[in-house]
C-alpha positions in Angstrom: 106.0 102.8 102.5 109.1 103.8 100.8 111.9 101.5 100.5 114.2 104.1 101.9 111.4 104.6 104.9 111.8 101.1 105.3 115.5 100.9 105.6 115.2 103.4 108.4 112.4 101.9 110.5 114.4 98.5 110.3 117.8 100.1 111.5 116.1 102.3 114.2 114.2 98.9 115.3 117.4 97.1 115.6 119.2 99.8 117.2 116.4 99.9 120.0 116.7 96.2 120.4 120.4 96.4 120.7 119.8 98.8 123.5 117.1 96.6 125.3 119.1 93.4 124.6 122.3 95.2 126.6 119.8 96.1 129.6 118.7 92.6 129.9 122.1 91.4 129.9 123.3 93.4 132.3 120.2 93.0 134.3 121.1 89.1 134.1 124.7 89.6 135.1 123.7 91.6 138.4 121.0 88.6 139.0 123.6 86.0 138.8 126.0 87.9 141.2 123.3 88.3 144.2 124.0 85.7 146.7 122.2 83.7 146.5 120.9 84.2 143.1 117.1 84.2 142.7 117.1 81.2 140.5 113.7 82.2 139.6 114.6 85.5 138.0 118.0 84.2 136.3 115.7 81.8 134.3 113.4 84.2 133.0 116.2 86.9 132.2 118.0 83.9 130.6 115.3 83.4 128.4 114.1 86.8 127.8 117.9 87.2 126.5 117.8 84.0 124.3 114.6 85.1 123.0 116.0 88.9 122.0 119.1 87.4 120.8 117.0 85.2 118.3 115.0 87.8 117.3 117.9 90.2 116.5 119.7 87.3 114.6 116.6 87.4 112.2 116.3 91.0 111.9 119.8 91.0 110.9 119.7 88.4 108.6 116.5 90.2 106.9 118.9 93.3 106.9 121.5 91.8 105.0 119.4 90.3 102.6 117.6 93.8 101.6 121.2 94.5 100.6 122.3 96.8 103.4 125.9 96.4 104.0 128.3 98.2 106.4 125.8 98.1 109.0 127.4 98.0 112.6 125.7 97.1 115.8 125.6 100.4 118.0 128.5 100.4 120.0 130.6 97.7 117.8 134.0 98.3 118.4 134.0 99.5 122.1 134.4 96.4 123.6 
């Protein structure tokens, strides 16, 4: 696969993972606000969010090593 196509694929993957993480984190917050919170589900979503964070860190580091500069996470600056 050409290098340019690999970069586009990585950027698309990162964008999709950030969107999925945002959904999972939102669900986690909703679960934490339940009264009483369902601890089993809170723990599952905490694990899911942590795993997604770790995966994103690895992908971002790989992306940076590939020489891509100036990349921002989707919705960066909106918070």
